[in-house]
Structure formats: structure tokens, C-alpha cells
C-alpha positions as CSV (number, residue, x, y, z in Angstrom):
1,M,47.6,24.4,-61.9
2,D,44.9,26.4,-63.7
3,K,41.8,27.8,-62.3
4,N,39.1,25.3,-63.5
5,H,41.4,22.4,-62.1
6,M,41.5,23.9,-58.5
7,Q,37.7,24.6,-58.7
8,G,37.2,20.9,-59.6
9,L,39.0,19.7,-56.5
10,F,37.3,22.1,-54.3
11,A,34.0,20.5,-56.0
12,D,35.1,16.8,-55.2
13,A,36.1,17.6,-51.4
14,K,32.7,19.2,-51.0
15,G,31.1,16.2,-51.9
16,V,33.0,14.0,-49.8
17,T,32.3,16.3,-46.6
18,S,28.7,15.9,-47.4
19,S,29.2,11.8,-48.0
20,L,30.5,11.7,-44.7
21,C,28.5,14.3,-42.6
22,G,26.5,11.4,-40.8
23,L,29.6,9.4,-39.9
24,M,31.5,11.9,-39.0
25,L,28.7,13.1,-36.8
26,A,28.6,10.0,-35.1
27,L,32.0,9.3,-34.7
28,A,32.8,13.3,-33.1
29,S,29.5,12.7,-30.7
30,A,30.9,9.5,-29.0
31,A,34.6,11.0,-28.7
32,C,32.9,13.8,-27.3
33,A,31.4,11.8,-24.8
34,A,34.1,9.9,-23.8
35,Q,36.2,13.4,-23.6
36,A,33.6,14.4,-20.9
37,Q,34.2,11.4,-18.5
38,G,37.6,11.9,-18.6
39,T,38.6,9.9,-21.4
40,A,41.5,10.4,-23.8
41,T,40.1,12.0,-27.3
42,A,43.4,12.3,-29.3
43,G,42.1,9.9,-32.0
44,A,39.1,12.5,-32.8
45,P,41.4,15.4,-34.3
46,S,43.9,12.9,-36.2
47,A,40.2,11.1,-38.0
48,V,39.1,14.8,-39.0
49,A,42.7,15.0,-40.4
50,A,42.7,11.8,-42.1
51,T,39.6,12.6,-44.1
52,T,40.9,15.6,-45.7
53,T,42.2,14.4,-48.5
54,P,39.4,13.8,-51.2
55,G,39.1,9.9,-51.8
56,A,40.6,9.1,-48.6
57,T,38.8,6.2,-46.6
58,A,36.7,7.2,-43.4
59,P,38.6,5.4,-40.1
60,A,36.7,3.0,-38.4
61,A,34.6,4.7,-34.7
62,P,36.5,4.4,-32.0
63,A,35.6,2.1,-29.0
64,T,33.8,4.0,-26.0
65,T,31.3,2.9,-23.8
66,A,28.9,6.2,-24.4
67,A,26.4,6.5,-26.4
68,P,26.8,8.5,-29.8
69,M,24.7,11.9,-30.0
70,S,21.5,11.4,-32.3
71,R,21.1,14.4,-34.8
72,E,18.0,15.2,-33.7
73,R,20.0,15.6,-30.1
74,F,22.6,17.6,-31.2
75,D,19.9,20.1,-32.7
76,E,18.1,20.5,-29.5
77,L,21.6,21.4,-27.6
78,E,22.6,23.8,-30.2
79,A,19.0,25.5,-30.3
80,R,18.7,26.3,-26.8
81,A,20.3,29.2,-25.5
82,P,23.6,30.1,-24.2
83,I,24.6,28.2,-20.5
84,T,25.4,31.6,-19.0
85,T,21.8,32.7,-19.6
86,R,19.8,29.5,-18.5
87,F,22.6,29.7,-15.0
88,P,23.2,33.6,-14.9
89,A,25.7,34.2,-12.2
90,G,24.5,33.9,-8.5
91,S,21.2,31.9,-10.1
92,I,23.0,28.4,-8.0
93,K,21.8,28.4,-4.7
94,S,20.6,24.6,-4.2
95,D,22.4,21.5,-4.9
96,E,19.8,20.4,-7.3
97,V,20.2,23.4,-9.8
98,A,24.2,23.2,-9.2
99,Q,23.8,19.4,-10.3
100,Q,21.4,20.5,-13.1
101,A,23.9,23.5,-14.2
102,L,26.9,20.6,-14.3
103,D,24.6,17.9,-16.3
104,Q,24.0,20.4,-18.7
105,A,27.6,22.0,-19.1
106,A,28.6,17.8,-19.9
107,E,26.0,18.3,-22.8
108,D,27.0,21.6,-24.0
109,R,30.2,20.5,-24.1
110,Q,29.7,17.2,-26.1
111,A,27.7,19.5,-28.1
112,V,30.4,22.2,-28.5
113,E,33.0,19.3,-29.5
114,L,30.7,18.0,-31.8
115,R,30.1,21.7,-33.6
116,Y,33.9,22.3,-33.5
117,I,34.9,19.1,-35.7
118,L,31.8,20.0,-38.3
119,D,33.4,23.7,-38.4
120,Q,36.7,22.1,-39.3
121,R,35.3,19.7,-42.0
122,A,33.0,22.7,-43.5
123,C,36.3,24.9,-43.4
124,Y,38.4,22.7,-45.6
125,P,37.1,23.0,-48.9
126,K,37.2,26.6,-48.5
127,F,39.7,29.1,-49.9
128,L,40.7,30.6,-46.5
129,V,41.1,27.7,-44.3
130,A,43.1,29.0,-42.3
131,D,40.7,32.0,-41.7
132,C,37.8,29.7,-40.9
133,L,39.2,27.5,-38.7
134,E,40.5,30.5,-36.6
135,A,37.1,31.6,-36.2
136,A,36.1,28.4,-35.1
137,R,38.7,28.1,-32.7
138,D,36.9,31.5,-30.9
139,R,33.7,29.7,-31.4
140,K,34.8,27.5,-29.4
141,R,36.9,29.2,-27.0
142,L,33.8,31.1,-26.3
143,A,31.3,28.4,-25.7
144,E,33.8,26.5,-23.3
145,K,34.4,29.8,-21.2
146,R,30.9,30.3,-21.0
147,I,30.7,26.6,-19.9
148,K,33.5,26.7,-17.5
149,Q,32.0,29.8,-15.8
150,V,28.8,27.8,-15.0
151,E,30.9,24.7,-14.1
152,Y,33.0,26.9,-11.5
153,E,29.9,28.6,-9.9
154,A,28.3,25.1,-9.3
155,K,31.2,23.1,-8.1
156,V,32.3,26.0,-5.5
157,F,28.8,25.5,-4.4
158,Q,28.8,22.0,-4.0
159,R,32.3,22.4,-2.5
160,Q,30.7,25.2,-0.4
161,T,27.5,22.8,0.9
162,T,30.1,20.2,1.5
163,V,31.9,22.5,4.1
164,D,29.0,23.8,5.8
165,D,27.5,20.4,6.2
166,R,30.8,19.5,8.0
167,D,30.7,22.5,10.2
168,R,27.2,21.9,11.1
169,S,28.3,18.5,11.9
170,L,31.3,19.4,13.9
171,A,29.1,21.8,15.5
172,E,26.4,19.5,16.1
173,Q,29.1,17.1,17.9
174,R,30.8,20.2,19.9
175,A,27.9,20.8,21.3
176,K,26.8,17.2,22.2
177,D,30.2,16.8,23.9
178,E,30.3,20.2,25.8
179,Q,26.2,18.5,27.3
180,D,27.8,15.1,27.8
181,A,31.0,17.2,29.8
182,A,28.6,18.7,31.8
183,R,26.1,16.0,32.5
184,R,29.2,13.9,33.3
185,L,30.4,17.0,35.9
186,Q,27.1,17.4,37.5
187,E,26.9,13.3,38.0
188,Q,30.8,13.8,39.5
189,K,29.5,17.1,41.9
190,E,26.3,14.6,43.1
191,K,28.6,11.9,44.0
192,E,31.2,13.7,46.3
193,A,28.2,15.5,47.8
194,S,26.6,12.2,48.3
195,S,29.8,11.1,49.4
196,A,30.7,14.0,51.7
197,R,27.0,13.4,53.2
198,K,27.6,9.7,54.5
199,V,31.0,10.7,55.7
200,Q,29.2,13.5,57.9
201,E,26.5,11.1,58.9
202,S,28.9,8.4,60.1
203,N,30.9,11.1,61.8
204,A,28.0,12.2,63.7
205,K,26.8,8.4,64.8
206,N,30.8,8.1,66.1
207,Q,30.3,11.3,68.0
208,E,26.6,10.2,69.6
209,V,28.4,6.8,70.5
210,Q,31.5,8.7,72.2
211,Q,29.1,10.8,73.6
212,R,27.3,7.7,75.4
213,I,30.5,6.4,75.7
214,D,31.8,9.5,78.1
215,Q,28.6,9.5,79.5
216,N,28.9,5.9,81.1
217,K,32.5,5.9,81.4
218,D,32.1,6.2,85.5
219,V,29.4,4.2,85.7
220,P,30.0,0.5,87.3
221,A,29.6,-2.4,84.9
222,D,27.6,-4.1,87.3
223,Y,25.4,-1.4,87.1
224,R,24.8,-1.0,83.7
225,V,24.5,-4.4,83.4
226,R,21.8,-4.3,86.2
227,Q,19.8,-1.2,84.5
228,H,19.6,-3.2,81.5
229,E,18.0,-6.7,82.7
230,A,15.6,-4.3,84.5
231,E,14.6,-2.8,81.2
232,V,14.0,-6.4,80.0
233,R,11.9,-7.1,83.3
234,R,9.8,-4.2,82.7
235,Q,9.3,-5.5,78.8
236,Q,8.1,-8.8,80.0
237,A,5.9,-7.5,82.6
238,E,4.6,-5.7,80.0
239,E,4.4,-8.2,77.6
240,A,2.8,-10.5,80.4
241,A,0.4,-7.7,81.2
242,R,-0.8,-7.7,77.7
243,A,-1.4,-11.7,77.5
244,P,-4.9,-12.1,78.7
245,E,-6.3,-9.1,76.4
246,R,-4.5,-10.6,73.2
247,A,-5.9,-14.2,74.5
248,A,-9.7,-12.2,74.4
249,N,-9.2,-11.0,71.1
250,A,-7.7,-14.2,70.1
251,A,-10.6,-16.0,70.9
252,Q,-13.5,-13.4,70.3
253,R,-11.8,-13.8,66.4
254,Q,-12.2,-17.6,66.8
255,R,-16.3,-17.4,68.0
256,R,-16.7,-14.8,64.8
257,I,-15.2,-17.5,62.6
258,Q,-17.2,-20.3,64.1
259,E,-20.7,-17.9,63.6
260,A,-19.6,-17.3,60.1
261,E,-19.2,-20.7,59.4
262,E,-22.4,-21.7,61.2
263,H,-24.5,-19.4,59.5
264,R,-23.1,-20.3,56.1
265,L,-24.0,-24.2,56.7
266,E,-27.5,-22.6,57.8
267,V,-27.9,-20.7,54.5
268,E,-27.1,-23.9,52.3
269,R,-29.3,-26.0,54.8
270,K,-32.0,-23.5,53.6
271,K,-31.7,-23.4,50.3
272,A,-31.2,-27.3,50.3
273,E,-34.9,-27.7,52.0
274,N,-36.5,-24.6,49.8
275,E,-35.1,-26.6,46.4
276,R,-36.6,-29.7,47.4
277,E,-40.0,-28.2,48.3
278,R,-39.7,-26.5,44.7
279,A,-39.1,-29.9,43.7
280,A,-42.1,-31.8,44.9
281,R,-44.7,-29.1,44.3
282,K,-43.6,-29.3,41.0
283,K,-43.9,-33.3,40.7
284,N,-47.2,-33.0,42.7
285,Q,-48.8,-30.7,39.8
286,Q,-47.5,-32.9,37.3
287,D,-49.1,-35.9,38.4
288,S,-52.3,-33.9,38.9
289,Q,-52.5,-32.8,35.6
290,T,-51.4,-36.7,34.5
291,T,-54.7,-37.8,36.5
292,A,-57.3,-35.0,35.4
293,P,-57.9,-36.4,31.8
294,A,-57.8,-40.3,33.2
295,A,-60.5,-39.1,35.5
296,R,-62.8,-37.8,32.6
């Protein structure tokens, strides 16, 4: 095959590459999005390999739930600084920053996969295809290494945060359990002290009763009966002596109630009489005012 023929073939391949660039961009974007979500992306390399032959028909895009990346979004992702510059080592110190790092790492990974596919497509028309593909793989490995560094730090921070939250929760629960145990122990001590006090009071009462029994064991039973009857008679005599005084007090209280009732009735009677007098005077005034114009 002569030199001119080979140049014609490469020119044809380059033309095919330019015409399929837009289609491959959407296809690779969908494949990368699916890979970022953990789905299988084995069809992407085969799709690239299937289009290496000039004039080959482009395969249909695989079905996926991820939206294809637009050309503008792809350019934005490639234009921004490397992820290790945006999230340098030691900069992830909160859950919000960690989640932002993981989200941007997923976007960068999608862009890296798409860039690798486009680099492969650009390498096939070249003469030194192997060297070009090796350089594309090196760029992809370097970009993925940076992404993995940030992802690792973000995930380590999230795991540590989860462990810290769990330890904090366990410490709070442990403190609560200790407080409950101390409270239950205090309540148990108070119950034991109350029971001991009641037992001591009961023993004291029993001893007092026993002492009275011991003091009166030599006293005849009829003497104790007579002594009790004498005490009852004394109380009855005192009640009888206070009876006239109680009767006088009751009579005086009844008299005061009767006087108060009589005073109330007298006040009402005087009030009614005053009302009648005022009504009579008012009527006389009205009669005089009525007869005066008639007399004139």
C-alpha cells in the first residue's frame, strides 16, 4: 500500500471522527453517569471499538436513567481546577464539605471517563496510536488518583463522624443509665431507712406497752377497774359543771341572732316607709303642678 493511499484512509477516519464526535459525547456521558452510580459500563469501550473502522455504523446508546452530559457542562467541568486544588488535604472538616467533595468527585469522574473516550477517539486516526492511547491512559490514571484521594478523605471523615456520633450517643446513654442507677440506689436507701424507722417506732411502742403492763402487773384487776370508773366520773362531773356555762353561751348566741333579725326587719320597715313618703310627696308635687295652670 503506497503512502498516498494510507493518507487517504487516515483522512477518511478523521472525517468520520468529526462527524461522530457529538454522538459519542452523549453516548459516553450516559455511560459515565451510569458507571458513577455503580451500574455496568462494559458497553462503552465496545462502542468505541466498534466505530474504529471507517464507515462503520454507530451503535445505539444504551438505556440508562442518568441524563446525558451536555457539551457546555462538560466544558465547565474540564475548565475548573483539579479536585485536589479545590479540596486540598486536611480541608474537609464538616459533613457539608465532605458531601460537596463526594458530589464533585462523582462529576469529575464522569468527565474523566468522557474525556478518556474522546481521547481514544482522537488517537485512532494518528500514526502512533499506541503511544497516544498510553498517554490518554496516563492522564486518566492521574485524574482518577486525585479523585480517589479526595473521595477517601471525605469518606474517612464521614465514617469518623458516624463513629463520633455513635460514641457520643453511647456516652449520653451511659451517663443517663448511671444517673438512673444512682437515683434508684438513693430511693432504695430511703425506703430502707423508712422501714428501719417504722420498725424502731413499733419496737418503742411495744416497749412502752410492756412497761405499763409490768408496772400494773401487781395491781389487782378490780382496782384498775375502779380507777377507770373514777376517771370516767371525774370527766362526767367536769362536763356537768360546764353545762350551765355552755347553756348560757348558747342562749346568748340565740339572743344575738334574734336581735340581729329584729334590727334587719326594722331597717326594712323604715326603708319602706321612706319610700312611701317620697312617693306621696312626688304625687302631691305633680298634682299641684297640674291644678296651677287650670286655676289661671
